[in-house]
C-alpha positions as CSV (number, residue, x, y, z in Angstrom):
1,M,94.4,94.3,112.1
2,L,92.8,92.5,109.2
3,I,95.3,92.3,106.4
4,L,93.0,92.7,103.4
5,D,92.8,95.1,100.5
6,F,89.2,95.2,99.3
7,Q,90.2,97.2,96.2
8,G,92.4,94.3,95.2
9,L,89.9,91.7,96.2
10,N,87.3,93.2,93.9
11,A,89.6,92.5,91.0
12,Q,89.3,88.9,92.0
13,C,85.6,88.9,92.9
14,K,83.3,91.4,91.3
15,A,81.3,92.0,94.5
16,D,77.8,93.4,94.3
17,S,78.0,94.0,98.1
18,V,80.1,93.4,101.1
19,F,78.4,92.8,104.5
20,S,80.5,93.4,107.7
21,Y,79.3,92.2,111.1
22,R,79.9,93.0,114.7
23,M,79.5,90.9,117.9
24,V,76.7,91.9,120.2
25,G,75.9,89.7,123.2
26,G,77.7,86.7,121.7
27,K,75.8,87.0,118.4
28,T,76.6,88.7,115.1
29,E,74.6,91.5,113.6
30,I,75.2,93.6,110.5
31,A,77.4,96.6,111.2
32,S,77.8,98.0,107.7
33,I,77.2,97.3,104.0
34,E,79.3,98.4,101.0
35,Y,77.6,98.3,97.6
36,F,79.3,98.3,94.3
37,T,78.1,99.6,90.9
38,F,79.8,98.4,87.6
39,D,79.9,99.8,84.1
40,A,79.6,97.8,80.9
41,N,83.3,96.9,81.1
42,D,82.7,95.4,84.6
43,S,84.8,98.2,86.2
44,V,83.6,99.6,89.5
45,V,82.2,103.1,89.0
46,K,80.7,103.7,92.4
47,K,81.0,102.4,96.0
48,S,78.3,103.2,98.5
49,F,78.9,102.7,102.3
50,V,76.0,102.3,104.7
51,E,76.1,101.8,108.5
52,I,73.4,99.8,110.3
53,T,72.3,101.1,113.7
54,E,69.6,99.4,115.7
55,G,68.4,97.7,112.5
56,K,68.2,100.9,110.5
57,A,70.4,101.7,107.4
58,Q,72.0,105.0,107.4
59,P,74.0,106.2,104.3
60,V,77.5,107.4,105.2
61,S,79.5,108.1,102.1
62,E,80.1,107.1,98.5
63,L,83.0,107.0,96.1
64,G,82.5,107.8,92.4
65,I,85.1,106.5,90.0
66,R,85.7,107.7,86.5
67,Y,88.1,106.2,83.9
68,F,89.6,108.2,81.0
69,K,92.7,108.6,78.8
70,E,95.3,111.3,78.5
71,G,97.3,110.4,75.4
72,S,98.7,106.9,76.0
73,N,98.2,107.2,79.7
74,S,95.4,105.6,81.7
75,C,93.7,107.8,84.3
76,V,91.3,107.2,87.1
77,E,89.5,109.9,89.1
78,Y,88.0,109.2,92.5
79,E,85.5,111.6,94.1
80,T,84.5,111.1,97.7
81,R,81.1,112.2,98.8
82,T,79.6,112.5,102.3
83,W,75.9,111.9,103.0
84,V,74.1,115.0,104.3
85,A,71.1,113.6,106.1
86,E,69.2,116.9,106.6
87,R,69.4,117.6,102.8
88,G,69.1,114.0,101.6
89,I,72.1,114.3,99.3
90,Y,75.8,113.4,98.9
91,R,78.2,116.3,99.2
92,P,81.5,116.1,97.3
93,D,84.4,116.4,99.7
94,S,87.6,115.5,97.8
95,R,88.9,114.4,94.4
96,H,91.9,112.1,93.8
97,T,93.4,111.5,90.4
98,E,95.9,108.9,89.3
99,I,97.8,108.7,86.0
100,R,99.5,105.5,84.9
101,N,101.6,104.4,82.0
102,K,102.7,100.8,81.1
103,K,105.3,100.9,83.9
104,G,103.0,101.9,86.6
105,L,101.7,105.0,88.5
106,L,103.2,108.3,87.3
107,M,101.4,110.9,89.3
108,A,98.6,111.2,91.9
109,E,96.9,114.4,93.0
110,K,94.3,115.1,95.7
111,Y,92.0,118.1,96.0
112,D,89.6,119.0,98.8
113,K,86.4,120.9,98.6
114,V,86.3,123.8,101.0
115,G,82.8,125.4,100.7
116,A,82.4,126.1,97.1
117,T,86.1,126.2,96.4
118,V,88.3,123.2,95.3
119,V,91.7,123.4,96.9
120,A,94.8,121.4,96.0
121,E,96.1,119.3,98.9
122,R,98.9,117.0,97.9
123,E,100.7,115.6,94.9
124,S,103.0,112.6,94.3
125,N,105.2,111.8,91.4
126,Y,106.8,108.5,90.4
127,A,109.9,107.6,88.2
128,Y,111.0,104.2,86.8
129,N,114.2,102.8,85.3
130,K,114.4,101.1,81.9
131,A,113.6,97.7,83.5
132,G,110.3,99.2,84.8
133,H,111.3,99.2,88.4
134,L,110.2,102.1,90.6
135,T,113.2,104.3,91.3
136,S,111.7,107.3,93.2
137,T,108.6,108.7,94.7
138,E,108.2,112.4,95.5
139,F,105.5,113.8,97.7
140,K,104.4,117.5,97.8
141,S,101.8,119.5,99.6
142,W,100.0,122.6,98.3
143,N,100.7,126.0,100.0
144,E,97.5,128.0,99.4
145,A,99.3,131.2,100.6
146,T,102.0,131.0,98.0
147,K,100.0,129.1,95.4
148,S,102.8,126.6,95.0
149,W,103.7,123.0,95.7
150,E,106.2,122.4,98.5
151,M,108.4,119.4,99.0
152,I,107.6,117.0,101.8
153,T,109.4,113.7,101.4
154,R,111.2,111.7,98.7
155,V,111.9,107.9,98.5
156,N,114.7,106.5,96.4
157,Y,114.7,102.8,95.6
158,F,117.8,100.8,94.8
159,Y,118.2,97.4,93.0
160,E,120.6,94.7,92.0
161,G,119.1,93.3,88.8
162,D,115.4,92.8,89.6
163,Q,115.9,92.6,93.3
164,Q,115.3,95.6,95.5
165,T,118.3,96.0,97.9
166,H,117.3,99.1,99.9
167,S,115.4,102.3,99.9
168,I,116.1,105.7,101.5
169,T,113.5,108.2,102.6
170,Y,114.5,111.9,102.6
171,A,112.7,114.8,104.4
172,W,112.8,118.3,102.9
173,D,114.8,120.7,105.0
174,T,113.0,124.0,104.7
175,V,115.9,126.0,106.2
176,Q,118.7,124.7,103.9
177,N,116.3,123.9,101.0
178,K,117.6,120.5,100.4
179,W,116.8,116.8,101.0
180,K,118.1,115.2,104.2
181,E,118.3,111.5,104.9
182,D,115.6,110.4,107.3
183,W,114.8,106.6,107.0
184,K,116.3,103.6,105.3
185,I,115.0,100.1,104.7
186,I,117.4,97.2,104.0
187,F,116.1,94.1,102.2
188,T,117.8,90.7,102.7
189,Y,117.2,87.5,100.6
190,D,118.1,83.9,100.8
191,S,120.0,81.8,98.2
192,M,116.7,81.3,96.4
193,N,116.1,85.1,96.2
194,V,113.2,84.8,98.6
195,L,112.8,87.8,101.0
196,T,113.9,86.9,104.5
197,E,114.2,90.2,106.4
198,T,113.6,93.9,106.2
199,I,115.2,96.4,108.7
200,N,114.2,100.0,109.1
201,Y,116.8,102.5,110.2
202,Q,116.3,106.2,111.2
203,V,118.9,108.9,111.2
204,T,119.6,110.0,114.8
205,N,122.5,112.5,115.6
206,G,123.9,111.8,112.1
207,A,124.0,108.0,112.5
208,W,121.7,105.3,111.1
209,V,119.9,103.7,114.1
210,P,117.8,100.5,113.8
211,R,114.2,100.9,114.7
212,N,112.3,97.8,113.7
213,R,112.6,94.8,111.5
214,T,110.4,92.1,110.0
215,V,111.6,88.5,109.6
216,Y,109.9,86.3,107.0
217,G,109.8,82.5,106.9
218,K,107.9,79.4,105.8
219,E,107.3,76.1,107.5
220,V,109.2,73.2,105.9
221,D,106.9,71.1,103.6
222,Q,103.8,72.9,104.8
223,P,101.8,75.7,103.1
224,I,102.3,78.0,106.2
225,Y,104.1,81.4,105.9
226,W,104.9,83.7,108.8
227,N,106.5,87.0,109.7
228,V,107.7,88.4,113.0
229,V,107.8,92.1,113.7
230,Q,110.4,93.3,116.2
231,E,111.6,96.6,117.7
232,W,115.2,97.5,118.5
233,N,116.0,97.8,122.2
234,G,118.7,100.4,122.3
235,A,119.4,99.8,126.0
236,K,120.0,96.1,125.6
237,E,121.1,96.4,122.0
238,N,118.9,93.5,120.8
239,W,115.6,92.9,119.1
240,S,112.4,92.7,121.1
241,N,109.4,90.7,119.8
242,Q,106.3,92.6,119.1
243,H,103.9,90.8,116.6
244,Y,103.7,87.5,114.9
245,Y,101.6,86.8,111.8
246,L,100.8,83.3,110.5
247,F,99.2,82.5,107.1
248,Q,98.1,79.1,106.0
249,E,97.3,78.5,102.3
250,N,94.8,76.1,100.8
251,E,95.5,73.8,97.9
252,K,94.9,76.6,95.4
253,G,97.5,78.9,97.0
254,F,94.9,81.2,98.6
255,T,95.1,82.2,102.3
256,K,93.0,79.8,104.3
257,Q,93.7,81.1,107.8
258,E,95.4,84.1,109.3
259,V,96.5,84.3,112.9
260,H,97.8,87.3,114.8
261,L,99.9,86.9,117.9
262,D,101.3,89.5,120.3
263,W,104.4,89.0,122.5
264,G,103.8,88.7,126.2
265,E,106.7,88.8,128.7
266,T,107.9,85.2,127.8
267,E,105.7,83.9,125.0
268,W,103.4,84.6,122.1
269,K,99.7,85.0,122.8
270,I,97.0,84.8,120.2
271,N,95.3,88.2,119.6
272,T,92.9,87.2,116.9
273,S,92.5,84.9,113.9
274,F,90.6,84.8,110.6
275,Q,89.4,82.1,108.3
276,Y,88.7,82.7,104.6
277,V,86.0,80.9,102.7
278,Y,86.1,80.6,98.9
279,N,83.5,79.6,96.3
280,D,84.1,76.8,93.7
281,S,85.8,79.4,91.4
282,G,88.3,80.2,94.1
283,M,86.9,83.6,95.0
284,L,86.7,84.9,98.5
285,I,83.1,85.0,99.8
286,Q,83.4,85.0,103.6
287,I,85.7,85.9,106.4
288,L,85.2,84.1,109.8
289,N,86.5,85.0,113.2
290,E,88.3,82.6,115.6
291,N,84.9,81.2,116.7
292,G,83.8,80.5,113.2
293,Q,81.3,83.4,113.2
294,V,80.9,85.3,109.9
295,M,82.5,88.7,110.1
296,V,82.3,89.6,106.4
297,D,80.1,88.4,103.6
298,R,81.0,89.1,100.0
299,F,78.3,88.5,97.4
300,C,80.0,88.0,94.0
301,K,78.6,88.6,90.6
302,N,80.6,85.8,89.0
C-alpha cells in the first residue's frame, strides 16, 4: 500500500505527467502514464490515464474537471469517461459534484450514466460548528423505484476545544426508521496535544467491542515517525500486531523514506519500502522501490 494522494501532490507539484513502472525480469518498464491539462489559473481541468502493454499505449479513461460558483460557494464537477476503443471516443460514465464554503465541504453528489439516462447514486452532506470543525457527515443513496434519497450512515464528530475526542458512526435502521450506533473511534493525545492512539469499537450485542487500534509515535531526536496497527484478540483479550509503518523526513520536513512491515509470528518483517526524491524546490519528482529502482516519475511544470 503506497500511502500517497496524487490529487494532493498535484497541489504541490503541477505535474504535466506521471509515469508509473512495473518490474519485469528484474527490470523496470512503463506500466501506465497519467497526463494533466491545466487552465489559465493553473488548475487541473483534465486527467487522462493510459496503460502501456507490450510497448503500446492504450487509452483507458479520463477525468474532466469544471470549476464554478453557486452564490458564495465554490463548486467542482468531476466527469469520468471510459475509452471505447471500437468507436475511438471517451464515453461519459459518471458525474461527481462537490460544493464547498469557507469552512469546508458542504455537499457531494454522484450520478451514473445508464445508457442515455443519468441516474442519481449517492449524496453526502456535511455540517460544521462555529469554530469551523466538522460535526457531522450524512450519507444517502438514491432509490430509483421511489425516486427518493434513503439514509445509509451518519458520522458525528465530538471535540474538546479544537481537539477531536471521538466520533460515532450510525447505521440507518430501515425497520425502526432511526439511527443505530454502529462504530466508534476514540482519539488519545499526549501532554503536548499530539495524537498517540486511535481505537475503533463496534457495537456487538448491545456493547462496544474493540476491533482495532493504531498507535502513533516518534523516535527521540530523530525525524522518524511511526504507527503500529493492531487488532483486538477477543479470546486472549489483548492486542495483536498487524502492520508497522515508518516514515523518515528530510531536512525540509518532507517524507524521505517510507517502510511497511508486517507482523510474523514473533517479529516484524519488511513488506516493502519507498524512497522519495525531490527537486531543488522541494517538489516530489520520483518514487523509488527498496532496490532504488524508479517506480513513479513525476514531471513538474514548475
